[in-house]
DRENVOGU-204955 format. One record per residue: z negated, x, y negated of N, C-alpha, C, O in turn. Coordinates in steps of 0.2 Angstrom, whole numbers, plus 5000, padded with zeros to 4 digits. Last residue first. Layout:
REM residues N
ZXYZXYZXYZXY
...
This chain:
REM residues 210
511945415113511445405107510845455109510345455105
512045375130512345375124511845375118511345335119
511345475143511445415140511645425133511545475129
512245565155511945575149511945505145512545485143
513145545166512445525166512045525160511545495159
514345605161514345525162513545505163513445445161
513945735160514145705154514045625155513845585151
513745765174513145765169513345725163512845695160
515045745179514545705181513945705176513645655175
515645855172515845785170515345735173515245685169
515045965178514945955171515145885169514745845165
515545945191514845945190514645925182514245895181
516945965189516645905191515945895190515745835188
517046105183517146045179516945985182516645945178
516746215191516146185188516346115184515946085182
517946245197517446225202516846195198516446155201
518846265186518946205191518346195195518246135196
518246375181518246315177518346255182518046205181
518446465192517746445190517746385186517346345187
519846475191519546445197518846425196518546375199
520046535179520346465180519946435186519846375186
519446655180519146615175519446535177519046495176
520246705190519546695192519246645187518846605189
521546715184521446675190520646655191520546605193
521246805174521446735172521346695178521046635177
520946925181520446895177520546825175520146775175
522146935188521546925192521046895187520746845189
522946965176523146905180522546885185522346825185
522447085173522447035168522546965172522146915170
522647165183521947155182521947095177521447055177
524147175183523747135189523047125187522847065188
525047155168524547195172524147155177523947095176
525747045162526047105165525647145169525947175174
525446875165525146935162525546995166525646995172
525946765171525746755164525646825161525746835155
525946785185526646775181526546775173526946795170
524646785189525046845189525646845185525846895183
524346645187523946695183524346765183524446795178
525146585196525246575189524946625185525146645180
524646645208525346665206525446645198525746685195
523446585208523446665207524146685205524246725201
523746455210523346475204523446545203523546565197
524346475223524746455217524446465211524746485206
523246495230523746555230524146535224524446575220
522546375229522246435226522746495225522646535221
523546305237523346285230523046345226523246355221
523546365250524146355246524046345238524346375234
522246345254522546415253523146415249523246455244
522246205255521746235251522046305249522046335243
523246175265523346155258522846185253523046205247
522646235276523346255273523446235266523646275262
521446165277521446235275522146265273522146305268
522046035280521546045274521546115272521546135266
522646055292523046045286522646055280522946065274
521446085300521946125299522446115293522546165289
520545975299520446025295520946075295521046115290
521045875308521045865301520945925297521245925291
520945945320521545915319521645895311522145905308
519545975320520046025320520745995318521046035314
518945845322518845885316519345935315519645945309
519345815335519645775329519545805323519945805318
518745915342519445915342519745875336520245895333
517345885340517645945337518345945337518645965332
517145705336517145765341517445825337517845815333
516045635324516645655326516645715331516345755330
514845575321514945595327515645615329515845595335
514545535308514945495312515145515319515445475322
513845655305513445595305513845535309513545505313
514945745304514445755309514045685310513845675316
515645685293515945685300515445695305515545675311
514745705283514945635285515245635292515145585296
514745845283514145815285514245735287513945715292
516045855277515945885284515245855287515245835293
515845795265516345765270516245795277516245755282
514945885259514745815260515245785265514945745269
515746005260515145995264514945925264514745905270
516945985251516946005258516345985262516445955267
516745975238516845915242516845925249516845875253
516646075228516046045231516145985235515645945236
518246025222517646075221517046035224516845985222
519445975233518945955228518345995228518046005233
520146025244520446035237519946015231520046035226
519445975255519546055254519746065247519646125245
519545845254518845875253518945945251518545975248
520845805258520645805251520045845250519945875244
520645815272521145855269520945865262520945915259
519645715274519545785276519945835273519745885270
520345605270519845625266519645695268519445735263
521245595281521545605274520945635270521045675265
520545545292520745625291520945635284520845695282
519845405284519945445290520045525288519745545284
519745295275520345335276520445395281520945425282
518545225277519145195275519845235276520345205278
517645325282517745255285518345225284518645195288
517745415271517945435278518045375282518545375286
517145345261517845355260518145375267518745365269
515845325265516245265264517045285264517445245267
515445455266515445415272515945355271516245335276
515545505253515945535258516045485264516545485267
514545425247515245415245515745445250516245415252
513445475254513645405254514345395252514645355256
513545615249513545595256513745525257514245505261
513245595236513945625238514045605245514545595247
511945545237512445505233513145535235513545485237
511245655243511345585246511845545243512245505247
512145815243511645765240511745695243512345675245
512345945252512645875252512145825249511845795254
511646055253512246055248512645995248513145985246
510746025263510546045256511046045251510946035245
511546005274511245945271510945965264511045925259
511946135277512446085275512146025271512346005266
510746185280511146215274511646165272511746165266
510446115291510046105285510346135279510346105274
511346165300511346095298510946085292511146045288
510946295301511546285298511646215296511946195291
509646285306509746305299510446295296510446285290
509546135316509746205315509746225308509746185303
508446035326509046045321509246115321509146155326
507546015336507346045329507846055324507746085319
508345955346507745925344507445945337507245905333
510145945343509545985345508945955342508945915337
511245885339510945865346510345905348510045885353
511445935327511345865327511045845334510645795334
511646075330511046055326510845975327510345955327
512846065335512346085339511646065336511146045340
513546025324513545975330512945995334512645955337
513446145316513146085314513046025320512545995320
514246225324513546245323513146185321512546165323
515446165322515246175329514446185329514046155333
515646185308515546115311515246115318514846075320
515646325307515146285304515046215307514446195308
516846345315516246375317515646335314515146325317
517746275306517646255313517046285316516646245320
517646355295517546285295517346255302516846225303
518146475299517446475296517246395296516646385298
519446445303518946475308518246465306517746445310
519946415290519946365296519446385301519046345304
519846525283519446465281519446415287518946385288
520646615290519946625289519546565287518946555290
521846555289521546565295520846575295520446545299
522046555275522046495278521746495285521346455287
522046695272521546655269521546585273520946565274
523146745280522446775281521946725278521446705281
524246665275524046665282523346685283522946655287
524246705261524246635264523946635271523446595272
524446845263523846815259523746745261523146725263
525646845269525046875272524446855269523946835273
526546795259526446755266525846785269525446745273
526446895250526146825248526046785255525546755255
527047005257526347005254526046935253525446925255
528347015261527846965265527146975262526746945266
528647175255528847115257528347075261527847105264
527947255240527947245247528247175250527947125247
527847255227528547255229528547245237529147235239
526547155219526747205224527447205225527747145225
526147055211526347115208526647165212526847225210
525746965221526346945216526547005213527147015212
524647025226525247015230525847005226526347025227
523747005215523947075217524547075222524947115221
523646865215523946905209524146975211524646995209
523146835228523846815226524146855220524746865220
521846885226522246925231523046905230523446945231
521446795217521446865215521946905220522346945217
521446675225521846675219521946755217522446775215
520546705235521146695236521646705230522146735231
519346725227519546775231520346765232520746815232
519246595221519346645217519646705221520046745218
518846525233519446505229519646565225520246575224
517646585237518246595241518946575237519446615238
516346635231516846595228517546615231517946655229
514946615242515546655240516046615237516346565240
514146515247513946545240514546595238514546615232
514146445260514546425254514246455248514046415243
514446525274513846525269514146515262514446555259
515646495280515046485284514446485279513946445280
516546525270516546455274515946445277515746385278
516246655267516146605262516146535265515846485262
516546715279515846715277515746665272515246625272
517946705277517646675283516846665282516546615284
518246765266518346695266518046665272517746615271
517846895270517546865264517646795264517146755263
518746925280518046925281517646885276517246855277
520046915274519846875279519146875280518846815281
519847015264519946955262519846905268519446855266
519747135273519247115268519247045266518747005265
521047125279520447115283519847095278519447055280
521847155267521847095271521247075275521047025276
521347285261521347215258521347155262520947115261
521647385270520947375268520847295265520447265267
522947395271522547395277521847375276521547345280
523347385257523447325261523047335268522847275270
522847515253522547455250522747395254522247345255
523747595261522947595262522647535259522247505262
524947565255524847555262524047545264523847505267
524647615242524847545243524747525250524447475252
524447755245523947715242524047635243523547605244
525747805251525047795255524547755251524247715255
526747825242526747765247526047755250525947695251
526547935236526647875232526647815236526547765233
526448035246525848015242525947955238525447915236
527748055250527248015254526647995250526447935252
528948045237528448075240527948035244527847975242
530547995240529947975237529348005240529348005247
531948105237531448075241530848055238530648085233
532948075222532848105229532348065233532348005233
533047995211533048075210532848105216532748165216
533047865216533647895211533647965211534147995210
532647885233532547855226533047885222533447925225
532447855251532847885245532647845239532447785238
531647905265531647855260531847885253531647935251
């Protein structure tokens, strides 16, 4: 491998290769866990990974982030839905089904059921892009007894759109700042604001005037 002044030392290449070898499996695992246990800020993870990929010179970094994030989200959603279906048919339910119910308030569930009845799979795609919208719609699909195959068909484009959206946020943060850490910070702040904005808006609407 040639450079302007001769050969590039192997030590200069090894750190980036090591980071990629560790980074993509870690991103996959964290997004997968975040889909199953919705306490991990997966959107911020994808945006941060996109910032790092944006500043790398390695080819296909952005494509690998997109493929890793979308595949992990898809597999996590499908696994959670499968576990939820088992809970629906079980006499005692399951802790996974209870976890979905706990994060899907009755009001949000009723709205999701109404929209699901009117628009079908399109609501499933949109739910992945709306903060805190995934689980109410997933529970509505469970209540409506959607078969796993139908859920999979709708969830695939949903996960692709989700990964692309948060990767775009990361690219935006990475392009605004010269240093990767600055872009990561900006992307994390932006994703947090996006995630809390709907709940803050609902609180403002419920607050009585005066």
